[in-house]
VOVO-926108 format. One line per 10 residues: their letters; for each residue x, y, z of C-alpha. Coordinates in steps of 0.25 Angstrom, whole numbers, always signed. Layout:
<recs>
A> X/Y/Z; ...
</recs>
This chain:
<recs>
MSLASIPSPH> -105/+181/+34; -96/+171/+39; -102/+158/+45; -89/+155/+53; -77/+164/+58; -65/+165/+67; -69/+172/+80; -61/+183/+86; -58/+186/+100; -66/+198/+105
TGTLDLGPLT> -55/+202/+114; -40/+201/+113; -37/+201/+128; -39/+191/+139; -42/+196/+153; -36/+188/+165; -40/+196/+177; -32/+209/+177; -23/+203/+166; -26/+206/+151
IHMYGLTLLV> -20/+197/+141; -19/+202/+127; -21/+190/+117; -13/+197/+106; -1/+197/+115; -3/+183/+120; -4/+178/+106; +10/+185/+103; +16/+178/+115; +11/+164/+110
AIAACILLTG> +17/+168/+96; +30/+172/+102; +31/+159/+111; +28/+150/+98; +39/+157/+91; +49/+155/+102; +46/+141/+104; +47/+137/+89; +60/+145/+87; +66/+140/+100
YRWTRRGGDW> +63/+125/+95; +69/+128/+81; +81/+135/+87; +85/+125/+98; +84/+114/+87; +94/+122/+80; +103/+121/+92; +99/+135/+98; +94/+137/+112; +81/+143/+118
DLILKVAVWG> +88/+154/+125; +91/+161/+112; +77/+160/+107; +71/+165/+120; +81/+177/+120; +78/+180/+105; +63/+179/+108; +63/+189/+119; +70/+200/+112; +64/+196/+98
VAAGIVGARI> +49/+196/+103; +50/+209/+110; +57/+215/+98; +46/+209/+89; +34/+215/+96; +41/+228/+96; +44/+227/+81; +30/+222/+78; +23/+234/+86; +32/+244/+79
YHDITSWNEV> +29/+239/+65; +14/+240/+68; +15/+254/+74; +22/+259/+62; +14/+252/+51; +1/+254/+58; +2/+266/+67; -13/+270/+64; -17/+257/+72; -9/+260/+84
SSPKWKGVFA> -19/+262/+96; -20/+275/+103; -13/+281/+110; -2/+279/+100; +10/+279/+110; +3/+267/+118; -3/+260/+106; +11/+258/+99; +13/+248/+110; +0/+241/+111
VWQGGLGVWG> +4/+227/+105; -7/+220/+113; -17/+227/+103; -11/+221/+91; -2/+227/+80; +11/+220/+79; +18/+220/+65; +25/+207/+62; +35/+213/+53; +41/+222/+64
GILLGCLVGA> +40/+211/+74; +48/+201/+66; +58/+211/+62; +62/+217/+75; +60/+204/+83; +69/+196/+73; +80/+207/+73; +80/+208/+88; +80/+192/+89; +91/+191/+79
YVAHREGVSV> +100/+201/+87; +98/+193/+100; +101/+180/+92; +114/+187/+87; +118/+192/+100; +117/+177/+105; +126/+173/+94; +116/+164/+86; +113/+163/+72; +102/+174/+69
LALMDAVAPG> +99/+168/+55; +97/+154/+61; +88/+160/+72; +79/+167/+62; +76/+154/+55; +73/+147/+68; +63/+158/+72; +56/+159/+58; +45/+149/+60; +43/+154/+75
LLLAQGIGRW> +41/+168/+70; +30/+164/+60; +23/+155/+71; +23/+167/+80; +17/+176/+69; +6/+166/+66; +2/+165/+81; +3/+180/+83; -8/+182/+73; -18/+177/+83
GNWWNQELYG> -16/+190/+90; -23/+197/+79; -35/+187/+81; -36/+191/+96; -36/+206/+92; -45/+204/+80; -35/+211/+71; -27/+210/+57; -38/+201/+51; -41/+201/+36
KPTSLPWGLK> -52/+204/+26; -67/+201/+29; -70/+186/+26; -82/+176/+27; -73/+164/+27; -76/+154/+39; -63/+158/+45; -65/+173/+45; -61/+180/+58; -72/+187/+65
IDPEHRVSGY> -68/+201/+69; -76/+210/+80; -82/+223/+74; -72/+232/+83; -60/+225/+77; -64/+225/+62; -56/+234/+53; -62/+247/+48; -70/+245/+35; -73/+230/+39
ESFTTFHPTF> -83/+232/+50; -94/+225/+43; -86/+212/+42; -85/+201/+52; -75/+191/+48; -61/+193/+42; -49/+185/+37; -42/+180/+50; -28/+184/+45; -22/+180/+59
LYEFVYDLVG> -26/+166/+56; -21/+166/+42; -7/+171/+46; -7/+161/+58; -10/+149/+49; +0/+154/+38; +11/+156/+49; +9/+142/+55; +10/+136/+41; +23/+145/+39
VGILLLLDRR> +29/+140/+52; +27/+125/+47; +33/+129/+33; +46/+136/+39; +48/+124/+49; +47/+114/+37; +56/+122/+28; +66/+123/+39; +66/+108/+42; +67/+104/+27
FRFKPPALFA> +77/+115/+22; +90/+121/+26; +88/+136/+27; +99/+146/+28; +95/+155/+40; +87/+164/+39; +81/+158/+27; +69/+152/+35; +66/+165/+42; +66/+172/+28
LYVSYYTAGR> +55/+161/+24; +47/+164/+36; +47/+179/+32; +43/+176/+18; +32/+166/+22; +26/+176/+32; +26/+188/+23; +20/+180/+12; +8/+177/+21; +7/+190/+27
FLEELIRIDP> +6/+197/+14; -6/+188/+11; -12/+191/+24; -10/+206/+22; -19/+205/+10; -31/+202/+18; -29/+210/+31; -38/+222/+33; -32/+229/+45; -27/+243/+43
AHHFAGLRLN> -13/+244/+36; -5/+253/+27; -6/+250/+12; +3/+252/+1; +0/+249/-14; -12/+241/-9; -5/+232/+1; -4/+233/+16; +9/+237/+22; +12/+223/+28
AWVSIVVFVV> +9/+216/+14; +20/+225/+8; +29/+221/+20; +26/+206/+18; +30/+208/+3; +43/+215/+6; +47/+205/+17; +43/+193/+9; +52/+197/-3; +64/+200/+6
STSFFVWWQF> +63/+187/+14; +60/+178/+2; +72/+185/-6; +81/+183/+6; +77/+168/+8; +80/+165/-7; +93/+173/-6; +98/+167/+7; +93/+153/+5; +97/+151/-9
LRDGDEGEPR> +106/+161/-15; +115/+166/-4; +128/+159/-2; +129/+151/+11; +139/+153/+21; +147/+141/+17; +147/+145/+2; +134/+138/-2; +131/+140/-17; +120/+149/-21
QRRMRFRRER> +113/+138/-28; +110/+131/-14; +96/+127/-12; +88/+124/+1; +93/+110/+6; +84/+100/+13; +89/+99/+28; +90/+84/+26; +102/+82/+17; +107/+69/+13
REPEKPAMAI> +119/+64/+20; +130/+54/+16; +129/+41/+23; +139/+39/+33; +149/+28/+31; +151/+18/+42; +162/+20/+51; +173/+9/+51; +172/+1/+63; +186/+0/+70
PRGRVR> +187/-10/+82; +191/-2/+94; +206/-3/+97; +210/-4/+83; +213/+11/+82; +227/+15/+86
</recs>
C-alpha cells in the first residue's frame, strides 16, 4: 500500500453556470498556444513573420485534430463510445492518436507554407521543439480523464485512479505509473536538448525535425512497455510500440543520411560533419586612412 500518491481529479469537466468546460480540450488549447508561441519566436528570429505561423497554425491544428482522431478510431475502434456514428467525433472524451495528428497536421501545414512561398524544410526545423512541447503539455489531458496510465506501482509518485476508471483486470489496485507525467518530463527535457543542439550546431533542414521524431519515438517505445490500456498486440508488443520502432529507424536513418552523407546543394563533400555555429573568422585588416579630399 502506497503511503503517498498523486491524486487524480474526480471529474474532467468544470461547470460555469450553463457552460461546461472540458478540461481535456482546455489542456489541448494550452498545448497548442505554447507550440505557436515557441515556433513564432524561433521563426521570427530567422527573419520570418508571425502571419505565416498563425496561418499555418490555424490549418495545421485543425488537420492535426482530425488526423489524431482518425488514427484513434481506426486503431482502437472497440473503444469508440456508442452510438458509433457519434462516438467517432467525441474528442472531448479523450482518444487522440499522436501519430495521425502529427502526420496530417504537418502535411497540411507544409502545404500552406509552400503556397506562401517559404522554405518548408526550414519551417519544419523551426516548429520541431514547439511540437514536442505541445505533446508534453497535452499529456495532462490524460490526467484529467484518468486514462492511459501504466502498470500498478507502490512508488511514492504512483497515480491514484478511481475504481470506475481502472482497466479491467486491475480493479484491486489503487495506484499506477503516471505515464502522463513521465512523458511530460521527458518531452520538456527533449525541448531543451533540441534548442541547445540547434544553437550549437549547423543543421541542414529538416535534420532537427528528424531528431525530434527520433527522440520522441525512443521515449514513446519505453512508455508503451508499461502502459496497460487496451491495445492491439503483435509479437508480444503493443501496436504503438511497433510504430515507434519503425518511425525511429526511418527518422534516424534519414538524419544520418541527410546531415552527414548526402551531398549539399553547393557541392559539399560527403565527409562533411556537423560544424559549430560559431566558426572562426579571419581578423579584419585595418583600413588605410586616406585624408578627405585626396581621392580624385
